Structures are given as structure tokens and as C-alpha cells.
C-alpha positions as CSV (number, residue, x, y, z in Angstrom):
1,M,0.1,0.1,0.1
2,T,1.2,3.2,-0.4
3,M,1.0,6.6,0.6
4,R,-1.7,7.9,-1.2
5,D,-3.8,4.8,-0.4
6,H,-3.2,5.9,3.2
7,K,-4.7,9.3,2.1
8,H,-7.4,8.0,0.6
9,L,-8.4,5.0,2.7
10,S,-8.1,8.2,5.9
11,K,-10.9,10.4,3.6
12,R,-13.0,7.5,3.2
13,M,-12.8,6.3,7.1
14,I,-13.9,9.8,8.3
15,A,-16.3,10.3,5.3
16,L,-17.7,7.6,6.9
17,H,-17.4,8.3,10.2
18,L,-19.3,12.0,9.4
19,A,-21.9,9.1,8.3
20,I,-22.6,7.4,11.0
21,R,-22.7,10.9,12.8
22,E,-25.0,12.6,11.2
23,T,-27.6,9.2,11.0
24,R,-27.4,9.1,14.7
25,L,-28.3,13.2,15.2
26,S,-31.5,12.5,12.8
27,L,-32.4,9.7,14.5
28,I,-32.3,11.6,17.7
29,R,-34.2,14.1,16.6
30,Q,-37.0,11.9,15.1
31,E,-37.3,10.3,18.7
32,R,-37.6,13.2,20.0
33,D,-40.0,14.0,17.5
34,L,-42.6,11.3,17.6
35,Y,-42.0,11.3,21.5
36,Q,-43.7,14.9,21.2
37,A,-46.0,14.2,18.9
38,A,-47.2,11.5,21.1
39,V,-47.4,13.5,24.6
40,R,-49.6,16.5,22.1
41,V,-52.0,13.3,21.0
42,W,-51.8,12.0,24.5
43,E,-52.6,15.4,25.8
44,E,-55.3,15.8,23.5
45,E,-57.7,12.7,24.5
46,G,-57.6,13.7,27.7
47,G,-54.3,12.7,29.4
48,R,-53.2,15.1,32.3
49,S,-49.9,16.6,31.4
50,S,-46.4,15.9,33.3
51,R,-44.4,17.5,31.0
52,R,-44.7,21.1,33.2
53,Q,-43.4,19.0,36.3
54,R,-40.9,17.2,34.1
55,V,-39.1,17.9,31.2
56,V,-37.2,15.6,28.9
57,S,-33.8,17.5,27.6
58,F,-32.9,15.9,24.4
59,S,-29.7,17.6,23.3
60,F,-26.9,15.8,21.8
61,Q,-23.3,17.4,21.5
62,A,-21.2,17.0,18.0
63,S,-18.6,14.8,19.9
């Protein structure tokens, strides 16, 4: 393997890592949105809200 091959492999690994991170963040956002939608539906159907008492934090860091 030449030095050029190593550089190409490193770029591919970085690109793969970034794609995995973007996918993970997208899934976290989708989970948050689904949770919020479920809470709204539950409240509209007469459920009592616990959101005011307990806030669920969906924060994430781009590590």
C-alpha cells in the first residue's frame, strides 16, 4: 500500500464517521419529534400533562 492509498483510506474513514454521526443525530431528532407528538396526542385525548413537572431534555453534542 502506498502513502497515497493511506490518505485515500483516511478520507474514506472520515467520511464514513461523519455519515454515521449525521445518521445518529437524525435518529435522535426523529425520536424527539415522535415523543413530542405522542405527548400532544395523549394530552388531546384527555391525559394529564407531566411535561410541566418534568422536562425531558433531548440535547446532543457533535463530538
